[in-house]
C-alpha positions in Angstrom: 145.6 -57.0 -21.4 147.0 -54.7 -24.1 146.9 -51.1 -23.0 146.3 -48.3 -25.5 149.5 -46.6 -26.7 148.8 -43.4 -24.8 148.0 -45.1 -21.5 151.2 -47.2 -21.8 153.2 -44.1 -22.6 151.8 -42.3 -19.6 152.7 -45.2 -17.3 156.2 -45.1 -18.6 156.3 -41.4 -18.1 155.0 -41.6 -14.5 157.4 -44.4 -13.6 160.4 -42.4 -15.0 159.4 -39.2 -13.2 158.7 -41.0 -9.9 162.1 -42.7 -10.1 163.9 -39.3 -10.4 161.5 -37.2 -8.3 162.8 -36.0 -5.0 160.5 -36.2 -2.0 158.2 -33.3 -0.8 157.1 -32.4 -4.4 160.4 -30.9 -5.4 161.9 -30.7 -8.8 165.7 -30.2 -8.7 168.5 -30.2 -11.1 170.5 -33.4 -11.4 173.5 -33.3 -9.1 176.6 -32.2 -11.0 178.9 -33.5 -8.3 178.5 -35.5 -5.0 176.5 -33.5 -2.5 175.8 -30.7 -5.0 172.3 -30.2 -6.3 171.9 -26.5 -7.3 174.3 -24.5 -9.4 172.9 -21.1 -8.5 174.5 -20.1 -5.2 171.9 -17.8 -3.6 168.9 -18.9 -1.4 169.4 -22.6 -2.1 167.7 -23.5 1.2 164.7 -21.3 0.6 161.5 -23.2 1.3 160.1 -22.7 -2.2 163.3 -23.7 -4.0 162.5 -26.7 -6.2 158.7 -26.6 -5.6 156.2 -26.6 -8.5 153.1 -24.4 -8.3 150.1 -25.4 -10.4 148.7 -21.9 -11.0 145.2 -22.9 -12.2 144.7 -25.5 -9.4 146.2 -23.2 -6.8 148.3 -25.9 -5.3 151.8 -27.5 -5.3 152.3 -30.6 -7.4 155.0 -33.1 -7.8 157.2 -33.8 -10.8 155.2 -36.6 -12.3 152.1 -34.3 -12.4 154.1 -31.6 -14.2 155.6 -34.0 -16.8 152.3 -35.7 -17.4 150.7 -32.3 -18.1 153.5 -31.5 -20.6 153.1 -34.8 -22.2 149.5 -34.0 -23.0 150.3 -30.6 -24.6 151.0 -30.0 -28.2 153.2 -27.0 -27.5 155.3 -26.5 -24.3 157.0 -23.2 -23.4 159.9 -23.3 -20.9 160.4 -19.8 -19.7 163.8 -19.0 -18.2 166.0 -16.3 -16.8 168.7 -16.4 -19.4 171.7 -16.4 -17.0 170.4 -18.9 -14.4 172.2 -22.3 -15.0 169.6 -24.2 -13.1 166.9 -23.1 -15.4 168.7 -24.7 -18.3 169.3 -27.9 -16.4 165.7 -28.1 -15.6 164.6 -27.4 -19.2 166.9 -30.2 -20.3 165.5 -32.5 -17.6 161.9 -32.0 -18.8 162.8 -32.4 -22.5 164.5 -35.7 -21.7 161.5 -36.9 -19.7 159.2 -36.1 -22.6 161.5 -37.9 -25.0 161.7 -40.9 -22.7 157.9 -41.1 -22.6 157.7 -41.3 -26.4 157.1 -37.7 -27.3 159.3 -36.3 -30.1 158.7 -32.5 -30.1 160.9 -30.1 -32.0 163.0 -28.1 -29.6 162.8 -24.4 -30.7 165.0 -21.7 -29.4 164.4 -18.0 -28.9 168.2 -17.7 -29.1 168.3 -18.9 -32.8 166.6 -17.1 -35.7 164.7 -18.6 -38.6 167.4 -17.4 -41.0 169.9 -19.7 -39.2 167.8 -22.9 -40.0 170.0 -23.9 -43.0 173.1 -23.8 -40.8 171.3 -25.7 -38.0 170.1 -28.4 -40.4 173.5 -28.8 -41.9 175.1 -29.2 -38.5 172.4 -31.7 -37.5 173.1 -33.8 -40.6 176.9 -33.9 -40.1 178.3 -37.1 -38.6 179.0 -36.9 -34.9 177.1 -33.7 -34.3 177.6 -32.3 -30.8 176.2 -29.3 -28.9 179.5 -27.6 -29.4 179.6 -28.2 -33.1 176.1 -26.9 -33.5 177.0 -23.8 -31.5 180.0 -23.2 -33.8 177.7 -23.6 -36.8 175.4 -20.9 -35.6 178.2 -18.7 -34.4 176.9 -18.6 -30.8 180.0 -16.9 -29.5 179.1 -13.8 -31.6 175.4 -13.9 -30.8 175.3 -11.8 -27.7 173.5 -14.5 -25.7 175.1 -15.8 -22.4 178.0 -18.1 -22.9 177.1 -21.4 -24.5 178.0 -23.7 -21.6 174.9 -22.5 -19.8 172.8 -23.7 -22.8 174.8 -26.9 -23.5 172.6 -29.2 -21.4 169.4 -28.2 -23.3 171.1 -28.8 -26.7 172.5 -32.1 -25.4 169.0 -33.2 -24.3 167.7 -32.5 -27.8 170.5 -34.2 -29.7 170.6 -37.2 -27.4 166.9 -37.8 -28.1 167.3 -37.0 -31.9 164.9 -34.2 -31.7 164.8 -31.5 -34.4 166.3 -28.2 -33.4 164.5 -25.1 -34.7 165.7 -21.5 -35.0 162.4 -19.8 -33.9 163.1 -16.1 -33.6 162.7 -13.2 -35.9 166.1 -12.2 -37.4 167.5 -9.1 -35.7 167.7 -7.2 -39.1 163.9 -7.7 -39.4 163.3 -6.5 -35.9 165.4 -3.4 -36.6 163.4 -2.8 -39.8 160.1 -3.0 -37.9 161.4 -0.6 -35.3 162.5 1.9 -37.9 159.8 1.5 -40.5 156.8 0.1 -38.7 154.4 -2.8 -39.3 154.7 -2.5 -43.1 158.3 -3.9 -42.8 157.2 -7.1 -41.1 157.1 -10.4 -42.8 153.5 -11.1 -43.9 153.1 -14.1 -41.6 154.2 -12.1 -38.6 152.0 -9.1 -39.5 149.0 -11.5 -39.9 149.5 -12.9 -36.4 149.8 -9.4 -34.9 146.7 -8.2 -36.7 144.7 -11.3 -35.7 145.5 -10.7 -32.0 144.7 -7.0 -32.3 146.3 -4.1 -30.5 147.2 -4.4 -26.8 144.7 -2.9 -24.3 145.7 0.3 -22.6 146.8 -1.7 -19.5 148.8 -4.1 -21.6 150.5 -1.3 -23.5 151.4 0.4 -20.3 152.9 -2.8 -19.0 154.8 -3.3 -22.2 156.2 0.3 -21.9 157.3 -0.5 -18.4 158.9 -3.7 -19.6 160.8 -1.9 -22.3 162.0 0.8 -19.9 163.3 -1.8 -17.4 165.0 -3.8 -20.2 166.8 -0.6 -21.3 167.7 0.5 -17.7 165.3 3.5 -17.9 167.3 5.1 -20.7 164.9 4.4 -23.6 163.8 7.7 -25.2 160.0 8.2 -25.2 160.0 8.5 -29.0 161.4 4.9 -29.3 158.9 3.3 -26.9 156.2 2.3 -29.3 158.6 1.1 -32.0 160.4 -1.1 -29.4 157.0 -2.5 -28.3 156.3 -3.4 -31.9 159.7 -5.1 -32.1 158.8 -7.2 -29.0 155.4 -8.1 -30.4 157.0 -9.1 -33.7 159.3 -11.5 -31.9 156.4 -13.1 -30.1 154.5 -13.4 -33.3 157.4 -15.0 -35.1 158.0 -17.4 -32.2 154.4 -18.4 -32.4 154.7 -18.9 -36.2 157.7 -21.1 -35.8 155.9 -23.3 -33.2 152.8 -23.6 -35.4 155.0 -24.9 -38.2 156.5 -27.6 -36.1 154.1 -30.2 -37.3 152.2 -33.1 -35.6 154.9 -33.8 -33.1 154.5 -30.4 -31.5 157.3 -28.3 -30.0 159.0 -27.2 -26.9 160.2 -23.6 -26.9 163.2 -22.5 -24.8 162.7 -18.8 -24.2 162.7 -16.0 -21.7 159.9 -16.1 -19.2 158.3 -12.9 -20.7 157.8 -14.7 -24.0 156.1 -17.6 -22.1 153.4 -15.4 -20.6 149.9 -16.7 -21.4 148.4 -13.2 -21.4 150.5 -11.3 -23.9 153.4 -13.6 -24.8 153.8 -16.3 -27.4 150.7 -18.3 -26.3 148.5 -15.2 -27.1 149.7 -15.3 -30.7 149.0 -19.1 -30.9 145.3 -18.7 -29.9 143.1 -20.1 -32.6 145.7 -22.5 -34.0 144.4 -25.5 -32.1 146.5 -27.8 -29.9 146.9 -27.5 -26.2 149.6 -25.1 -25.0 151.3 -25.4 -21.6 153.5 -22.6 -20.2 156.1 -23.2 -17.5 158.1 -20.4 -15.9 161.2 -20.9 -13.9 161.2 -18.1 -11.3 164.0 -17.2 -8.8 163.0 -17.1 -5.2 163.4 -13.9 -3.1 164.2 -13.7 0.6 160.8 -12.3 1.5 158.7 -14.4 -0.9 157.5 -17.4 1.1 154.2 -18.1 -0.8 153.5 -18.2 -4.6 151.1 -15.2 -4.3 154.0 -13.0 -3.3 155.6 -13.5 -6.7 152.8 -11.9 -8.6 154.1 -8.8 -10.3 152.4 -5.4 -10.8 151.8 -6.1 -14.5 150.2 -9.5 -13.7 146.7 -8.4 -12.7 145.1 -11.8 -13.1 147.9 -13.6 -11.1 150.9 -15.5 -12.3 150.5 -15.7 -16.1 151.7 -19.3 -16.5 150.3 -22.8 -16.1 153.1 -23.8 -13.8 155.9 -22.0 -11.9 159.0 -23.8 -10.8 160.9 -21.9 -8.1 164.7 -22.0 -8.1 167.6 -20.4 -6.2 169.0 -17.2 -7.5 171.9 -16.7 -9.8 174.7 -14.3 -8.7 174.9 -11.5 -11.1 176.2 -7.9 -11.4 173.9 -5.0 -12.0 173.1 -5.4 -15.7 172.6 -1.6 -16.0 175.9 -0.6 -14.5 177.9 -0.8 -17.7 175.2 0.9 -19.8 174.9 3.8 -17.4 178.7 4.3 -17.1 178.9 4.3 -20.9 176.2 6.9 -21.3 177.7 9.1 -18.5 181.1 8.9 -20.2 179.5 9.8 -23.6 177.7 12.8 -22.1 180.9 14.0 -20.3 183.2 13.7 -23.3 183.9 17.2 -24.6 183.0 17.8 -28.1 185.9 18.2 -30.5 186.4 21.7 -31.8 185.3 22.2 -35.4 188.0 21.5 -37.9 189.6 24.7 -39.3 188.7 25.5 -42.8 191.2 24.2 -45.3 193.5 26.8 -46.7 193.3 27.7 -50.3 196.1 26.2 -52.4 
């Protein structure tokens, strides 16, 4: 009997996922060395580490169920914590599984902007393109994002499967213009998506204000709050615009987990475009969090704002605000230079 193409692809997908799926419904990064599974060092033995929570169904699922759900979506969002190496390994694993099952989505990156697309395309067209040659072409080392080795597995997965790489974010200069000049400075396509979604509710605006304050270590002046919120919304709208332009093959977006939120992230700006959207968040476990419900944040009144949550160990990191606060204290303590004496007449 000849099976329909979709049914055949799903069987291939399921057999691939079952072959690499660990027992007890766990999704783990491929071992990097004998006896080593996770890269992140903290809470590796946590009972949730590696487990997949289906938010809508309210139950744990296994890896084949997750990958099959992604296979059936036109757009997939893979929401990370930027400096957690396991999150990037898992993103790469899921992209490889989709490609092996016959899907050919574009792989879009929050970390690359739309103005970098010519450099990306030139690098992809060059003989022997590698993740590192692509990183060099987009000047990753000067981008301000975490060091490229963290992201190399995701780029390798895309290149190995010959998937198109897309710079999806709004250029920083355009974000700065929007923050300084308001919505009138936005590209028309971005402004249209923001207008179509409408203004955030009072609760959403308050949550965005809190998010902005936390992102800026509590040092963001009140006068800059709403302009910075507009900058965040502009990024989400541009990411949505880039995904919508990906074509019939769909797209997988590598992004921070806040951008992957169904309620006010990129999916909200895709509403009305058609095509199924699935959002996956990779969330670090906490010592006290033993059940998924314990990971619902204050600004998530409807529960976890994703379709699936994959729990992982925690990365070890310094306080990201320490350097900023030391810089600001030093700036405040620095004595002002005395005024220059008036120049003497010749």
